[in-house]
N, C-alpha and C positions, 0 to 999 in steps of 0.2 A: 256674596253681595255685601257692599260696604254700607248698607243702610242701617242706621241705629235710631232707636226711639229718641235718644238724647238729641241727635242731630236734627231729626224731624221737629221735635218740640222747639228747639232753638230757631230753626228756620220759620216755623209757624208763629213764633212769638208767644208761645204758651209754656206752661210748666210741664214737666214730664208727667206729673201726676194728673194734670188736666187732660193730657193726651191719652194716658192709659185709662182714664175714666171712660173715654169714648172708644178707644181701641186697645183692648187689654193685652194684645200681643202684636208683634211685627206682622204676623200672618193676617190678623184681623185688619190691620191697616192696609196691607197689600190687597186683601179681598175687597175692601171698600173702594180703593183706588180703581181696581179693575172694574168693579161694578159701575162706578161713575163714568169711566171711559166708555164702557159698552152702552150705557144709557145715552150718553151724548152721541155716540156713533149711530145708535138707533134713531135718535131725533134727526140727525143730519140725513140719513138714508130716507126716513119717512118724509122729510121735507122735499127731497128730490123726487121721490115717488109721487108726491102730490102734484108735482108740476107736469106730469104726463099721465096718460091713461094706462091702465094695467094691461099692457100689450106685450107681445113677444119681446123679451130681453129687458124689460123695465128695471128689474133689480140689478142686472149686470151693468146697465148704463149708469145707474146711481153709484154702484160700486166703483166703476171706472172713473167717474167724475171726482170722487173723493180720493181714490188711490193715486190718480195721476194729475192731481191739482198742480198747477204751475207752482214751483217752489217759491217764487216771489210772492204769490198770493197767500201761500201757506204761512210765510213768515209774518204777513200782516194780520192774518186771522187764524191762529193755530187751531187745529182740530185734534181729535183723539187718535187719528190714524197713526201718526208717527209714534206716539207713546205706546200704543198697543202693539204695533209691529216690532218696534225696537225692543221693548221689554219682553215680548214673548220669546225672543231668542234665548234669554237668560233665565226666565222664570217658568218652570214647568206648569205651575198652576195657571198661569196666564195663557200658556199654550192651550190648555184644556178649556179655559174660559172662551178664548177666541174660537177654537174649533167647535165648541158647543153652540156659540152664537152663529157662526157661519152655517153649520148644518141646519140649525133651526130656520135661518133665513132662506136657505136653499129649499128646504121642505115647504116653507110658507109660499115660496114663489115657484114651486115645482111646475105648475101649469104654464108659466111664462118663461122660465129660465133654465130648462133642462137640456137644451140643444147643445151639441158638441161645439159649435162655433162660439157659443157664449162661454163655455168652459175655457176654450182656448183664449178668449179675450181676457177673462179674469186671471188665468194663469200668466199671461203675458204681463198684465199689470203687476201681479205679485213679483214676477221676475225682474221687472224694471226697478221695483223697490229694493229687492234683494241685491241687485247690481250695485246700488249706491251704498249698501251696507258692506258688501264684500270687497268693493273696490272704491273706497272713499276718496282716493286721490285721482281717480279716473274722471274724465269729462262726464258730466251727468248726461243721461239720455235727454233728447229733445222731448220733454213731456208734452208740450203743446201738439207737436206733430204725432207723437205716439198716441196720445189721447184721441185725437181726431181720427186716426186710422182705426183704433180699436172701437171707438163709438160707431164708426161706419160698419164694422164687422158685426156689432151688436144691434144694428138697426136693419129692419127689412124695408126695402123700398116699395 
């Protein structure tokens, strides 16, 4: 990875010594970034969960709303989703952080989000994101239509 503490210090407008005072190593800096992204993701998920009762599929619907946000909306209000997903491909520690977070969330929502249809919806959302990573020059999926279809799958009438 091409990340250097010198480059980070320059970009942040601080001295390398000041940066090292707070983050004594590149790993400490990455850990802090990952922690911050996960905290922000938790805030966003919790905010979406607060908008609906704790019913069947509530976590999955919140997950889908974030994962399949319209790219135009995401450009206006960036969220941690892209940073976490993109970086987790390249940083094994972040893969562990992400999987630990997701396992804990799924355990926390075991009573509402264990159904196979909900797993299918979450995997489809993950696949749509992976499609854009693996095929960056391909036409992007229709996130609005995909989101509506998967939200319907994650909702009981």
